[in-house]
CHARMM internal coordinates of N, CA and C (Angstrom, degrees):
IC EDIT
DIST 1 N 1 CA 1.4149
DIST 1 CA 1 C 1.4700
ANGL 1 N 1 CA 1 C 112.18
DIST 1 C 2 N 1.3246
ANGL 1 CA 1 C 2 N 117.22
DIHE 1 N 1 CA 1 C 2 N -56.83
DIST 2 N 2 CA 1.4838
ANGL 1 C 2 N 2 CA 120.06
DIHE 1 CA 1 C 2 N 2 CA -177.68
DIST 2 CA 2 C 1.5218
ANGL 2 N 2 CA 2 C 110.84
DIHE 1 C 2 N 2 CA 2 C -60.55
DIST 2 C 3 N 1.2642
ANGL 2 CA 2 C 3 N 117.82
DIHE 2 N 2 CA 2 C 3 N -37.92
DIST 3 N 3 CA 1.4318
ANGL 2 C 3 N 3 CA 122.09
DIHE 2 CA 2 C 3 N 3 CA -178.17
DIST 3 CA 3 C 1.5198
ANGL 3 N 3 CA 3 C 111.63
DIHE 2 C 3 N 3 CA 3 C -60.75
DIST 3 C 4 N 1.3034
ANGL 3 CA 3 C 4 N 115.91
DIHE 3 N 3 CA 3 C 4 N -41.93
DIST 4 N 4 CA 1.4755
ANGL 3 C 4 N 4 CA 123.70
DIHE 3 CA 3 C 4 N 4 CA 178.55
DIST 4 CA 4 C 1.5131
ANGL 4 N 4 CA 4 C 115.02
DIHE 3 C 4 N 4 CA 4 C -71.23
DIST 4 C 5 N 1.2911
ANGL 4 CA 4 C 5 N 116.39
DIHE 4 N 4 CA 4 C 5 N -24.92
DIST 5 N 5 CA 1.4706
ANGL 4 C 5 N 5 CA 122.51
DIHE 4 CA 4 C 5 N 5 CA -177.95
DIST 5 CA 5 C 1.4925
ANGL 5 N 5 CA 5 C 112.53
DIHE 4 C 5 N 5 CA 5 C -109.98
DIST 5 C 6 N 1.3558
ANGL 5 CA 5 C 6 N 117.86
DIHE 5 N 5 CA 5 C 6 N 44.07
DIST 6 N 6 CA 1.4603
ANGL 5 C 6 N 6 CA 121.73
DIHE 5 CA 5 C 6 N 6 CA -174.38
DIST 6 CA 6 C 1.5353
ANGL 6 N 6 CA 6 C 110.78
DIHE 5 C 6 N 6 CA 6 C -65.24
DIST 6 C 7 N 1.3098
ANGL 6 CA 6 C 7 N 120.36
DIHE 6 N 6 CA 6 C 7 N -19.95
DIST 7 N 7 CA 1.4418
ANGL 6 C 7 N 7 CA 121.41
DIHE 6 CA 6 C 7 N 7 CA 178.64
DIST 7 CA 7 C 1.5413
ANGL 7 N 7 CA 7 C 111.17
DIHE 6 C 7 N 7 CA 7 C -86.93
DIST 7 C 8 N 1.3001
ANGL 7 CA 7 C 8 N 118.94
DIHE 7 N 7 CA 7 C 8 N -7.45
DIST 8 N 8 CA 1.4779
ANGL 7 C 8 N 8 CA 123.16
DIHE 7 CA 7 C 8 N 8 CA 177.75
DIST 8 CA 8 C 1.5438
ANGL 8 N 8 CA 8 C 108.56
DIHE 7 C 8 N 8 CA 8 C -80.33
DIST 8 C 9 N 1.3081
ANGL 8 CA 8 C 9 N 116.36
DIHE 8 N 8 CA 8 C 9 N 143.83
DIST 9 N 9 CA 1.4809
ANGL 8 C 9 N 9 CA 118.84
DIHE 8 CA 8 C 9 N 9 CA 169.81
DIST 9 CA 9 C 1.5656
ANGL 9 N 9 CA 9 C 108.53
DIHE 8 C 9 N 9 CA 9 C -76.97
DIST 9 C 10 N 1.2764
ANGL 9 CA 9 C 10 N 114.77
DIHE 9 N 9 CA 9 C 10 N 171.10
DIST 10 N 10 CA 1.5050
ANGL 9 C 10 N 10 CA 118.96
DIHE 9 CA 9 C 10 N 10 CA -173.48
DIST 10 CA 10 C 1.5729
ANGL 10 N 10 CA 10 C 110.72
DIHE 9 C 10 N 10 CA 10 C -65.16
DIST 10 C 11 N 1.3078
ANGL 10 CA 10 C 11 N 114.84
DIHE 10 N 10 CA 10 C 11 N -36.58
DIST 11 N 11 CA 1.4646
ANGL 10 C 11 N 11 CA 116.34
DIHE 10 CA 10 C 11 N 11 CA -179.52
DIST 11 CA 11 C 1.5423
ANGL 11 N 11 CA 11 C 110.70
DIHE 10 C 11 N 11 CA 11 C -66.50
DIST 11 C 12 N 1.3292
ANGL 11 CA 11 C 12 N 118.70
DIHE 11 N 11 CA 11 C 12 N -38.14
DIST 12 N 12 CA 1.4736
ANGL 11 C 12 N 12 CA 121.59
DIHE 11 CA 11 C 12 N 12 CA 175.87
DIST 12 CA 12 C 1.5134
ANGL 12 N 12 CA 12 C 110.78
DIHE 11 C 12 N 12 CA 12 C -61.76
DIST 12 C 13 N 1.3366
ANGL 12 CA 12 C 13 N 116.21
DIHE 12 N 12 CA 12 C 13 N -41.76
DIST 13 N 13 CA 1.4205
ANGL 12 C 13 N 13 CA 119.88
DIHE 12 CA 12 C 13 N 13 CA -179.48
DIST 13 CA 13 C 1.5820
ANGL 13 N 13 CA 13 C 110.16
DIHE 12 C 13 N 13 CA 13 C -65.76
DIST 13 C 14 N 1.3104
ANGL 13 CA 13 C 14 N 116.15
DIHE 13 N 13 CA 13 C 14 N -40.45
DIST 14 N 14 CA 1.4565
ANGL 13 C 14 N 14 CA 121.65
DIHE 13 CA 13 C 14 N 14 CA 179.73
DIST 14 CA 14 C 1.5367
ANGL 14 N 14 CA 14 C 108.71
DIHE 13 C 14 N 14 CA 14 C -63.12
DIST 14 C 15 N 1.3021
ANGL 14 CA 14 C 15 N 118.95
DIHE 14 N 14 CA 14 C 15 N -41.94
DIST 15 N 15 CA 1.4425
ANGL 14 C 15 N 15 CA 121.42
DIHE 14 CA 14 C 15 N 15 CA -178.33
DIST 15 CA 15 C 1.5632
ANGL 15 N 15 CA 15 C 109.19
DIHE 14 C 15 N 15 CA 15 C -70.56
DIST 15 C 16 N 1.3333
ANGL 15 CA 15 C 16 N 117.16
DIHE 15 N 15 CA 15 C 16 N -39.56
DIST 16 N 16 CA 1.4806
ANGL 15 C 16 N 16 CA 122.07
DIHE 15 CA 15 C 16 N 16 CA 179.79
DIST 16 CA 16 C 1.5647
ANGL 16 N 16 CA 16 C 109.38
DIHE 15 C 16 N 16 CA 16 C -62.69
DIST 16 C 17 N 1.2837
ANGL 16 CA 16 C 17 N 117.20
DIHE 16 N 16 CA 16 C 17 N -31.41
DIST 17 N 17 CA 1.4790
ANGL 16 C 17 N 17 CA 123.34
DIHE 16 CA 16 C 17 N 17 CA 179.94
DIST 17 CA 17 C 1.4905
ANGL 17 N 17 CA 17 C 112.48
DIHE 16 C 17 N 17 CA 17 C -82.89
DIST 17 C 18 N 1.3739
ANGL 17 CA 17 C 18 N 116.17
DIHE 17 N 17 CA 17 C 18 N -6.52
DIST 18 N 18 CA 1.4430
ANGL 17 C 18 N 18 CA 118.24
DIHE 17 CA 17 C 18 N 18 CA 173.85
DIST 18 CA 18 C 1.5485
ANGL 18 N 18 CA 18 C 113.51
DIHE 17 C 18 N 18 CA 18 C 100.38
DIST 18 C 19 N 1.3363
ANGL 18 CA 18 C 19 N 116.84
DIHE 18 N 18 CA 18 C 19 N 5.65
DIST 19 N 19 CA 1.4760
ANGL 18 C 19 N 19 CA 118.53
DIHE 18 CA 18 C 19 N 19 CA 178.75
DIST 19 CA 19 C 1.5494
ANGL 19 N 19 CA 19 C 106.95
DIHE 18 C 19 N 19 CA 19 C -81.91
DIST 19 C 20 N 1.3474
ANGL 19 CA 19 C 20 N 116.03
DIHE 19 N 19 CA 19 C 20 N 151.72
DIST 20 N 20 CA 1.4204
ANGL 19 C 20 N 20 CA 122.73
DIHE 19 CA 19 C 20 N 20 CA -179.40
DIST 20 CA 20 C 1.5361
ANGL 20 N 20 CA 20 C 112.02
DIHE 19 C 20 N 20 CA 20 C -85.83
DIST 20 C 21 N 1.3170
ANGL 20 CA 20 C 21 N 114.17
DIHE 20 N 20 CA 20 C 21 N -19.54
DIST 21 N 21 CA 1.5140
ANGL 20 C 21 N 21 CA 116.87
DIHE 20 CA 20 C 21 N 21 CA -177.31
DIST 21 CA 21 C 1.5241
ANGL 21 N 21 CA 21 C 108.72
DIHE 20 C 21 N 21 CA 21 C -153.28
DIST 21 C 22 N 1.3347
ANGL 21 CA 21 C 22 N 113.48
DIHE 21 N 21 CA 21 C 22 N 160.70
DIST 22 N 22 CA 1.4443
ANGL 21 C 22 N 22 CA 115.99
DIHE 21 CA 21 C 22 N 22 CA 179.85
DIST 22 CA 22 C 1.5337
ANGL 22 N 22 CA 22 C 110.98
DIHE 21 C 22 N 22 CA 22 C -72.68
DIST 22 C 23 N 1.3161
ANGL 22 CA 22 C 23 N 119.59
DIHE 22 N 22 CA 22 C 23 N -22.33
DIST 23 N 23 CA 1.4660
ANGL 22 C 23 N 23 CA 119.57
DIHE 22 CA 22 C 23 N 23 CA -177.67
DIST 23 CA 23 C 1.5628
ANGL 23 N 23 CA 23 C 107.86
DIHE 22 C 23 N 23 CA 23 C -75.49
DIST 23 C 24 N 1.3201
ANGL 23 CA 23 C 24 N 118.27
DIHE 23 N 23 CA 23 C 24 N -35.62
DIST 24 N 24 CA 1.4843
ANGL 23 C 24 N 24 CA 116.57
DIHE 23 CA 23 C 24 N 24 CA 176.56
DIST 24 CA 24 C 1.4684
ANGL 24 N 24 CA 24 C 112.01
DIHE 23 C 24 N 24 CA 24 C -69.86
DIST 24 C 25 N 1.3491
ANGL 24 CA 24 C 25 N 117.90
DIHE 24 N 24 CA 24 C 25 N -35.20
DIST 25 N 25 CA 1.4261
ANGL 24 C 25 N 25 CA 124.88
DIHE 24 CA 24 C 25 N 25 CA 175.84
DIST 25 CA 25 C 1.5679
ANGL 25 N 25 CA 25 C 109.71
DIHE 24 C 25 N 25 CA 25 C -60.51
DIST 25 C 26 N 1.3536
ANGL 25 CA 25 C 26 N 115.62
DIHE 25 N 25 CA 25 C 26 N -45.58
DIST 26 N 26 CA 1.4371
ANGL 25 C 26 N 26 CA 124.66
DIHE 25 CA 25 C 26 N 26 CA -178.57
DIST 26 CA 26 C 1.5286
ANGL 26 N 26 CA 26 C 108.60
DIHE 25 C 26 N 26 CA 26 C -59.08
DIST 26 C 27 N 1.2999
ANGL 26 CA 26 C 27 N 115.51
DIHE 26 N 26 CA 26 C 27 N -51.11
DIST 27 N 27 CA 1.4939
ANGL 26 C 27 N 27 CA 122.95
DIHE 26 CA 26 C 27 N 27 CA -178.11
DIST 27 CA 27 C 1.5166
ANGL 27 N 27 CA 27 C 109.83
DIHE 26 C 27 N 27 CA 27 C -59.04
DIST 27 C 28 N 1.3463
ANGL 27 CA 27 C 28 N 116.99
DIHE 27 N 27 CA 27 C 28 N -48.35
DIST 28 N 28 CA 1.4312
ANGL 27 C 28 N 28 CA 119.76
DIHE 27 CA 27 C 28 N 28 CA -178.20
DIST 28 CA 28 C 1.5498
ANGL 28 N 28 CA 28 C 111.78
DIHE 27 C 28 N 28 CA 28 C -65.79
DIST 28 C 29 N 1.2654
ANGL 28 CA 28 C 29 N 115.55
DIHE 28 N 28 CA 28 C 29 N -38.64
DIST 29 N 29 CA 1.5115
ANGL 28 C 29 N 29 CA 120.68
DIHE 28 CA 28 C 29 N 29 CA 178.81
DIST 29 CA 29 C 1.5141
ANGL 29 N 29 CA 29 C 110.72
DIHE 28 C 29 N 29 CA 29 C -58.53
DIST 29 C 30 N 1.3557
ANGL 29 CA 29 C 30 N 114.26
DIHE 29 N 29 CA 29 C 30 N -50.31
DIST 30 N 30 CA 1.4731
ANGL 29 C 30 N 30 CA 118.73
DIHE 29 CA 29 C 30 N 30 CA -178.31
DIST 30 CA 30 C 1.5656
ANGL 30 N 30 CA 30 C 109.52
DIHE 29 C 30 N 30 CA 30 C -66.74
DIST 30 C 31 N 1.2882
ANGL 30 CA 30 C 31 N 116.43
DIHE 30 N 30 CA 30 C 31 N -38.26
DIST 31 N 31 CA 1.4753
ANGL 30 C 31 N 31 CA 118.83
DIHE 30 CA 30 C 31 N 31 CA -177.95
DIST 31 CA 31 C 1.5715
ANGL 31 N 31 CA 31 C 110.30
DIHE 30 C 31 N 31 CA 31 C -62.06
DIST 31 C 32 N 1.3438
ANGL 31 CA 31 C 32 N 117.21
DIHE 31 N 31 CA 31 C 32 N -42.70
DIST 32 N 32 CA 1.4506
ANGL 31 C 32 N 32 CA 121.00
DIHE 31 CA 31 C 32 N 32 CA -171.27
DIST 32 CA 32 C 1.5306
ANGL 32 N 32 CA 32 C 113.63
DIHE 31 C 32 N 32 CA 32 C -93.39
DIST 32 C 33 N 1.3484
ANGL 32 CA 32 C 33 N 115.88
DIHE 32 N 32 CA 32 C 33 N -22.58
DIST 33 N 33 CA 1.5073
ANGL 32 C 33 N 33 CA 117.24
DIHE 32 CA 32 C 33 N 33 CA -178.71
DIST 33 CA 33 C 1.5080
ANGL 33 N 33 CA 33 C 112.99
DIHE 32 C 33 N 33 CA 33 C -120.09
DIST 33 C 34 N 1.3017
ANGL 33 CA 33 C 34 N 119.08
DIHE 33 N 33 CA 33 C 34 N -16.45
DIST 34 N 34 CA 1.4343
ANGL 33 C 34 N 34 CA 120.22
DIHE 33 CA 33 C 34 N 34 CA -178.71
DIST 34 CA 34 C 1.5332
ANGL 34 N 34 CA 34 C 110.94
DIHE 33 C 34 N 34 CA 34 C 82.30
DIST 34 C 35 N 1.3523
ANGL 34 CA 34 C 35 N 118.64
DIHE 34 N 34 CA 34 C 35 N 2.77
DIST 35 N 35 CA 1.4283
ANGL 34 C 35 N 35 CA 122.56
DIHE 34 CA 34 C 35 N 35 CA -178.38
DIST 35 CA 35 C 1.5171
ANGL 35 N 35 CA 35 C 109.98
DIHE 34 C 35 N 35 CA 35 C -127.57
DIST 35 C 36 N 1.3262
ANGL 35 CA 35 C 36 N 115.27
DIHE 35 N 35 CA 35 C 36 N 148.55
DIST 36 N 36 CA 1.4971
ANGL 35 C 36 N 36 CA 118.55
DIHE 35 CA 35 C 36 N 36 CA 173.66
DIST 36 CA 36 C 1.5234
ANGL 36 N 36 CA 36 C 107.86
DIHE 35 C 36 N 36 CA 36 C -67.61
DIST 36 C 37 N 1.3024
ANGL 36 CA 36 C 37 N 117.00
DIHE 36 N 36 CA 36 C 37 N 160.90
DIST 37 N 37 CA 1.4739
ANGL 36 C 37 N 37 CA 118.02
DIHE 36 CA 36 C 37 N 37 CA -179.76
DIST 37 CA 37 C 1.5385
ANGL 37 N 37 CA 37 C 112.08
DIHE 36 C 37 N 37 CA 37 C -58.71
DIST 37 C 38 N 1.3263
ANGL 37 CA 37 C 38 N 118.44
DIHE 37 N 37 CA 37 C 38 N -38.72
DIST 38 N 38 CA 1.4582
ANGL 37 C 38 N 38 CA 122.45
DIHE 37 CA 37 C 38 N 38 CA 178.89
DIST 38 CA 38 C 1.5399
ANGL 38 N 38 CA 38 C 109.86
DIHE 37 C 38 N 38 CA 38 C -64.28
DIST 38 C 39 N 1.3678
ANGL 38 CA 38 C 39 N 116.55
DIHE 38 N 38 CA 38 C 39 N -47.71
DIST 39 N 39 CA 1.4452
ANGL 38 C 39 N 39 CA 120.09
DIHE 38 CA 38 C 39 N 39 CA 179.79
DIST 39 CA 39 C 1.5410
ANGL 39 N 39 CA 39 C 109.85
DIHE 38 C 39 N 39 CA 39 C -63.66
DIST 39 C 40 N 1.3564
ANGL 39 CA 39 C 40 N 117.24
DIHE 39 N 39 CA 39 C 40 N -38.61
DIST 40 N 40 CA 1.4530
ANGL 39 C 40 N 40 CA 120.31
DIHE 39 CA 39 C 40 N 40 CA 179.57
DIST 40 CA 40 C 1.5898
ANGL 40 N 40 CA 40 C 111.27
DIHE 39 C 40 N 40 CA 40 C -63.34
DIST 40 C 41 N 1.2872
ANGL 40 CA 40 C 41 N 113.97
DIHE 40 N 40 CA 40 C 41 N -44.32
DIST 41 N 41 CA 1.4703
ANGL 40 C 41 N 41 CA 119.26
DIHE 40 CA 40 C 41 N 41 CA 177.88
DIST 41 CA 41 C 1.4643
ANGL 41 N 41 CA 41 C 112.65
DIHE 40 C 41 N 41 CA 41 C -61.99
DIST 41 C 42 N 1.3183
ANGL 41 CA 41 C 42 N 117.62
DIHE 41 N 41 CA 41 C 42 N -44.15
DIST 42 N 42 CA 1.4718
ANGL 41 C 42 N 42 CA 122.13
DIHE 41 CA 41 C 42 N 42 CA 176.41
DIST 42 CA 42 C 1.5330
ANGL 42 N 42 CA 42 C 111.92
DIHE 41 C 42 N 42 CA 42 C -61.22
DIST 42 C 43 N 1.3646
ANGL 42 CA 42 C 43 N 114.74
DIHE 42 N 42 CA 42 C 43 N -41.88
DIST 43 N 43 CA 1.4569
ANGL 42 C 43 N 43 CA 119.97
DIHE 42 CA 42 C 43 N 43 CA 178.15
DIST 43 CA 43 C 1.5526
ANGL 43 N 43 CA 43 C 112.01
DIHE 42 C 43 N 43 CA 43 C -64.41
DIST 43 C 44 N 1.2981
ANGL 43 CA 43 C 44 N 116.82
DIHE 43 N 43 CA 43 C 44 N -41.95
DIST 44 N 44 CA 1.4698
ANGL 43 C 44 N 44 CA 122.69
DIHE 43 CA 43 C 44 N 44 CA 180.00
DIST 44 CA 44 C 1.5167
ANGL 44 N 44 CA 44 C 107.48
DIHE 43 C 44 N 44 CA 44 C -65.18
DIST 44 C 45 N 1.3118
ANGL 44 CA 44 C 45 N 120.20
DIHE 44 N 44 CA 44 C 45 N -48.34
DIST 45 N 45 CA 1.4659
ANGL 44 C 45 N 45 CA 124.99
DIHE 44 CA 44 C 45 N 45 CA -176.88
DIST 45 CA 45 C 1.5114
ANGL 45 N 45 CA 45 C 108.32
DIHE 44 C 45 N 45 CA 45 C -61.34
DIST 45 C 46 N 1.3508
ANGL 45 CA 45 C 46 N 118.71
DIHE 45 N 45 CA 45 C 46 N -46.23
DIST 46 N 46 CA 1.4336
ANGL 45 C 46 N 46 CA 123.31
DIHE 45 CA 45 C 46 N 46 CA -178.91
DIST 46 CA 46 C 1.5196
ANGL 46 N 46 CA 46 C 111.76
DIHE 45 C 46 N 46 CA 46 C -60.55
DIST 46 C 47 N 1.3177
ANGL 46 CA 46 C 47 N 115.49
DIHE 46 N 46 CA 46 C 47 N -47.13
DIST 47 N 47 CA 1.4544
ANGL 46 C 47 N 47 CA 121.49
DIHE 46 CA 46 C 47 N 47 CA -178.74
DIST 47 CA 47 C 1.5099
ANGL 47 N 47 CA 47 C 114.12
DIHE 46 C 47 N 47 CA 47 C -72.48
DIST 47 C 48 N 1.3080
ANGL 47 CA 47 C 48 N 117.31
DIHE 47 N 47 CA 47 C 48 N -29.73
DIST 48 N 48 CA 1.5096
ANGL 47 C 48 N 48 CA 119.79
DIHE 47 CA 47 C 48 N 48 CA 177.59
DIST 48 CA 48 C 1.5146
ANGL 48 N 48 CA 48 C 109.03
DIHE 47 C 48 N 48 CA 48 C -71.46
DIST 48 C 49 N 1.2889
ANGL 48 CA 48 C 49 N 118.05
DIHE 48 N 48 CA 48 C 49 N -33.23
DIST 49 N 49 CA 1.4866
ANGL 48 C 49 N 49 CA 119.86
DIHE 48 CA 48 C 49 N 49 CA 179.25
DIST 49 CA 49 C 1.5296
ANGL 49 N 49 CA 49 C 109.50
DIHE 48 C 49 N 49 CA 49 C -73.83
DIST 49 C 50 N 1.3222
ANGL 49 CA 49 C 50 N 117.28
DIHE 49 N 49 CA 49 C 50 N -28.47
DIST 50 N 50 CA 1.4727
ANGL 49 C 50 N 50 CA 120.09
DIHE 49 CA 49 C 50 N 50 CA 177.03
DIST 50 CA 50 C 1.4997
ANGL 50 N 50 CA 50 C 107.14
DIHE 49 C 50 N 50 CA 50 C -70.43
DIST 50 C 51 N 1.3399
ANGL 50 CA 50 C 51 N 118.46
DIHE 50 N 50 CA 50 C 51 N -40.34
DIST 51 N 51 CA 1.4805
ANGL 50 C 51 N 51 CA 121.86
DIHE 50 CA 50 C 51 N 51 CA -178.89
DIST 51 CA 51 C 1.5422
ANGL 51 N 51 CA 51 C 108.76
DIHE 50 C 51 N 51 CA 51 C -63.97
DIST 51 C 52 N 1.2992
ANGL 51 CA 51 C 52 N 120.36
DIHE 51 N 51 CA 51 C 52 N -38.32
DIST 52 N 52 CA 1.4487
ANGL 51 C 52 N 52 CA 123.82
DIHE 51 CA 51 C 52 N 52 CA 179.85
DIST 52 CA 52 C 1.5320
ANGL 52 N 52 CA 52 C 109.68
DIHE 51 C 52 N 52 CA 52 C -66.85
DIST 52 C 53 N 1.3373
ANGL 52 CA 52 C 53 N 118.91
DIHE 52 N 52 CA 52 C 53 N -40.57
DIST 53 N 53 CA 1.4238
ANGL 52 C 53 N 53 CA 122.52
DIHE 52 CA 52 C 53 N 53 CA -178.37
DIST 53 CA 53 C 1.4764
ANGL 53 N 53 CA 53 C 114.45
DIHE 52 C 53 N 53 CA 53 C -78.62
DIST 53 C 54 N 1.3201
ANGL 53 CA 53 C 54 N 117.25
DIHE 53 N 53 CA 53 C 54 N -10.59
DIST 54 N 54 CA 1.5069
ANGL 53 C 54 N 54 CA 119.96
DIHE 53 CA 53 C 54 N 54 CA -176.75
DIST 54 CA 54 C 1.5571
ANGL 54 N 54 CA 54 C 110.69
DIHE 53 C 54 N 54 CA 54 C -77.90
END
COOR INIT
IC SEED 1 N 1 CA 1 C
IC BUILD
């Protein structure tokens, strides 16, 4: 989801995923991934570009 919505800000992504606020999205993201939403998005974008270049 986040990979396909790279032009969305984090609040838009949270709302698209069904969260009522960015803070609840932030807590859930850290709980399930160990990364903040921003760190997770950066990680996904970095690794998806590596996949393309491989």
